[in-house]
C-alpha positions in Angstrom: 41.5 2.8 78.3 40.3 -0.4 76.8 37.4 -0.5 79.2 36.2 2.9 77.9 36.3 1.7 74.3 34.2 -1.3 75.2 31.7 0.9 77.0 31.4 3.3 74.1 30.9 0.4 71.6 28.1 -1.1 73.7 26.3 2.2 73.9 26.5 2.7 70.2 25.2 -0.8 69.5 22.2 -0.2 71.8 21.4 3.1 70.1 21.6 1.4 66.6 19.3 -1.4 67.7 16.8 1.0 69.1 16.7 3.1 66.0 16.3 0.0 63.9 13.3 -1.2 65.9 11.8 2.3 65.8 12.1 2.7 62.1 11.2 -0.9 61.1 7.7 -1.1 59.5 5.1 -2.9 61.4 4.3 -6.4 60.2 0.6 -5.8 60.6 -1.0 -4.3 57.4 -3.2 -1.2 57.6 -6.5 -1.3 55.7 -8.9 1.6 54.8 -11.4 2.6 57.4 -14.3 2.3 54.8 -15.2 -0.7 52.7 -15.0 1.4 49.5 -14.1 5.1 49.0 -14.2 6.9 45.6 -13.2 10.3 44.5 -13.1 12.1 41.1 -10.8 14.8 39.8 -10.2 16.9 36.6 -7.1 18.5 35.2 -7.2 21.3 34.3 -10.3 22.7 35.8 -10.3 25.7 33.4 -9.4 25.1 29.7 -10.1 26.6 26.2 -12.4 25.1 23.7 -10.9 22.1 21.8 -8.3 21.5 24.5 -8.0 18.0 26.0 -9.2 17.3 29.5 -7.9 14.6 31.8 -10.4 12.9 34.1 -9.6 10.5 37.0 -11.6 8.4 39.3 -9.8 6.8 42.3 -11.5 3.9 44.1 -9.9 2.6 47.4 -11.2 -0.9 48.2 -10.8 -3.0 51.4 -10.0 -6.4 49.9 -11.3 -8.2 53.0 -14.9 -7.0 52.3 -14.9 -6.3 48.5 -13.4 -8.2 45.6 -11.4 -5.6 43.6 -12.1 -7.6 40.4 -15.9 -6.9 40.8 -15.5 -3.1 40.8 -17.0 -1.4 37.7 -16.9 2.3 36.9 -19.4 3.9 34.4 -18.6 7.6 33.8 -20.9 9.9 31.9 -19.1 12.6 30.0 -22.0 13.9 27.8 -20.7 15.5 24.6 -17.1 14.8 25.4 -15.4 12.0 23.4 -13.2 9.6 25.2 -9.9 9.5 23.3 -8.0 7.1 25.7 -8.6 5.3 28.9 -6.5 3.3 31.3 -6.5 1.6 34.7 -3.7 1.5 37.3 -3.8 -0.7 40.4 -1.7 -0.3 43.5 -1.7 -2.4 46.7 -0.7 -1.2 50.1 -3.0 -2.7 52.6 -6.0 -1.6 50.6 -6.3 -1.8 46.8 -6.3 1.5 44.9 -7.9 1.5 41.5 -7.2 4.6 39.4 -9.3 5.0 36.3 -8.0 7.6 33.9 -9.6 9.2 30.8 -8.4 11.6 28.1 -11.4 13.7 26.9 -12.0 16.1 24.0 -15.1 18.0 22.7 -15.2 19.6 19.3 -19.0 20.0 18.9 -20.9 23.3 19.1 -22.5 22.2 22.4 -19.1 22.6 24.1 -18.5 26.2 23.0 -18.2 28.7 25.8 -21.0 31.3 26.1 -20.6 35.1 26.3 -20.4 34.7 30.1 -18.2 32.1 31.7 -20.1 29.5 33.7 -19.1 26.5 35.6 -20.2 23.1 34.3 -20.3 19.7 35.8 -20.4 16.1 34.4 -23.2 13.8 35.6 -22.1 11.6 38.5 -20.1 8.5 37.7 -21.6 5.2 38.9 -19.3 2.8 40.8 -20.7 -0.7 41.3 -19.1 -3.5 43.2 -20.0 -6.8 44.9 -19.9 -6.9 48.7 -20.8 -9.7 51.1 -24.5 -8.6 51.2 -24.8 -8.4 47.4 -24.3 -5.8 44.6 -23.9 -2.2 45.6 -23.8 1.1 43.6 -22.4 4.5 44.6 -22.5 7.8 42.8 -19.3 9.8 42.6 -19.6 13.6 42.0 -17.2 15.4 39.6 -15.7 18.7 40.4 -16.9 21.7 38.2 -15.0 22.9 35.2 -15.0 26.0 33.0 -14.5 26.4 29.3 -13.0 29.7 28.3 -13.0 31.3 24.8 -10.0 32.0 22.7 -11.5 35.3 21.5 -10.8 38.7 23.0 -13.6 40.9 24.4 -13.8 43.1 21.2 -14.0 39.9 19.0 -16.8 38.5 21.1 -18.8 41.7 20.7 -18.3 41.9 16.9 -16.7 38.7 15.5 -16.7 40.0 11.9 -14.4 42.9 12.6 -11.1 41.0 11.9 -12.4 38.8 9.1 -10.6 39.2 5.7 -11.7 37.9 2.3 -10.2 38.2 -1.2 -12.7 40.0 -3.4 -11.3 39.3 -6.9 -12.3 35.9 -8.5 -9.3 33.8 -9.5 -8.9 33.3 -13.3 -10.6 30.2 -14.8 -8.2 27.4 -15.7 -8.8 24.2 -17.6 -6.8 21.0 -17.6 -8.1 20.4 -21.2 -9.2 23.3 -23.4 -12.9 23.3 -24.4 -12.0 23.0 -28.1 -9.8 20.0 -27.6 -12.3 18.3 -25.4 -15.1 18.9 -28.0 -13.0 17.3 -30.7 -12.2 14.3 -28.5 -15.9 13.8 -27.5 -16.9 14.0 -31.2 -14.3 11.3 -32.1 -15.4 9.1 -29.3 -19.0 9.5 -30.4 -18.1 8.5 -34.0 -16.4 5.4 -32.8 -19.4 4.5 -30.7 -21.8 5.0 -33.6 -19.6 2.8 -35.9 -19.4 0.1 -33.2 -23.2 0.2 -32.7 -23.7 -0.1 -36.5 -21.3 -3.1 -36.6 -23.1 -4.9 -33.8 -26.5 -4.2 -35.5 -25.2 -5.7 -38.8 -24.1 -8.8 -36.9 -27.4 -9.1 -35.1 -29.6 -8.8 -38.3 -30.3 -12.1 -40.2 -28.4 -12.5 -43.4 -30.3 -13.0 -46.6 -29.8 -16.4 -48.3 -29.1 -16.4 -52.0 -32.2 -17.2 -54.1 -32.2 -20.8 -55.3 -32.7 -21.7 -58.9 -36.0 -23.2 -59.7 -35.8 -27.0 -59.2 -36.4 -29.1 -62.3 -39.1 -31.9 -62.3 -37.7 -35.4 -61.5 -38.0 -36.6 -65.1 -36.2 -33.5 -66.5 -33.4 -34.1 -63.9 -33.1 -37.7 -65.0 -32.8 -36.6 -68.6 -30.1 -34.1 -67.7 -28.1 -36.8 -65.9 -28.3 -39.1 -68.9 -27.0 -36.4 -71.3 -24.3 -35.5 -68.8 -23.2 -39.2 -68.6 -22.7 -39.3 -72.4 -19.9 -36.8 -72.0 -17.9 -38.1 -69.1 -17.0 -41.5 -70.5 -17.9 -43.6 -67.4 -20.3 -46.5 -68.4 -21.2 -47.1 -64.7 -22.5 -43.6 -64.2 -24.4 -44.0 -67.6 -26.1 -47.1 -66.4 -27.2 -45.4 -63.1 -28.5 -42.4 -65.1 -30.5 -44.6 -67.5 -31.8 -46.6 -64.5 -33.1 -43.4 -62.8 -34.6 -42.3 -66.1 -36.5 -45.7 -66.3 -37.9 -45.1 -62.8 -39.1 -41.6 -63.6 -40.7 -42.8 -66.9 -42.5 -45.6 -65.0 -43.8 -43.0 -62.5 -45.1 -40.9 -65.4 -46.8 -43.9 -66.9 -44.7 -44.2 -70.0 -44.2 -48.0 -69.9 -42.6 -48.4 -73.4 -40.0 -45.8 -72.9 -39.3 -47.1 -69.3 -38.7 -50.6 -70.6 -36.4 -49.3 -73.3 -34.4 -47.4 -70.7 -34.1 -50.5 -68.5 -32.9 -52.7 -71.4 -30.3 -50.1 -72.4 -29.2 -49.6 -68.8 -28.7 -53.3 -68.0 -27.5 -54.5 -71.4 -24.7 -57.0 -71.6 -22.4 -54.5 -73.3 -22.0 -51.1 -71.6 -24.4 -48.6 -73.2 -22.7 -46.3 -75.6 -23.1 -42.5 -75.5 -24.8 -42.6 -78.9 -27.5 -45.0 -77.7 -28.1 -43.1 -74.5 -28.4 -39.8 -76.6 -30.9 -41.4 -79.0 -33.0 -42.6 -76.0 -32.9 -39.2 -74.4 -34.1 -37.6 -77.7 -37.0 -40.1 -78.0 -38.1 -39.3 -74.4 -38.0 -35.5 -75.1 -39.9 -35.9 -78.3 -42.6 -37.9 -76.5 -42.9 -35.2 -73.8 
């Protein structure tokens, strides 16, 4: 009985080893048959105006002949705007580069016509660097169709289902015209007053008219008479000295000497003496 158990276990082990060897992946990596292969696809192929369109370009590269980092893809989507783009890379023997784009077109050139017609983007240009230099390949896009959102009667006469409100809405104001007029008048008055004030500041001010200036001799006589009333002998001497100078300028030598003697007398000149001299000078004039 034990022998049969050993025989069954050996057979089971042999089957398990065989299955493992059969299912075990080969150590040798598989590479694409071509150096570079590219294909383009769209989803969906039929869509309504203003719907978004997904575009995809798959580039399979043999890394032994082409550097995947040198691959460049230049799509040409015409009037469509690229909303988003992305790149996914997968490695399994070869390197698969998947370029994905989200497209949208809202301009009149993308509107569908009265009859549906297939359209196609210009071929995308794939460039890469191989051992013999830079290469380029054109990748054709599949066709697509833009359908309308209108029904057949709407296409024939699009104004049938248009509705418009005929009555004009009532006129409304945030500020009534009367209040606005009063405010504008008040602001205008303030501006006029401000302009008048600035003009008054800018104009030169008139200086008060000066009193006619007395001749030097008359001024000296006035100072002598003023010195007789203030009671300061020193000021009286200065006033008499000035009177003497002005008399000398006028050529009245005798009166000038009398004024000098009185101004520099040993005793301070009295108000009476100064007054008599002033009277004599005035009489001589």
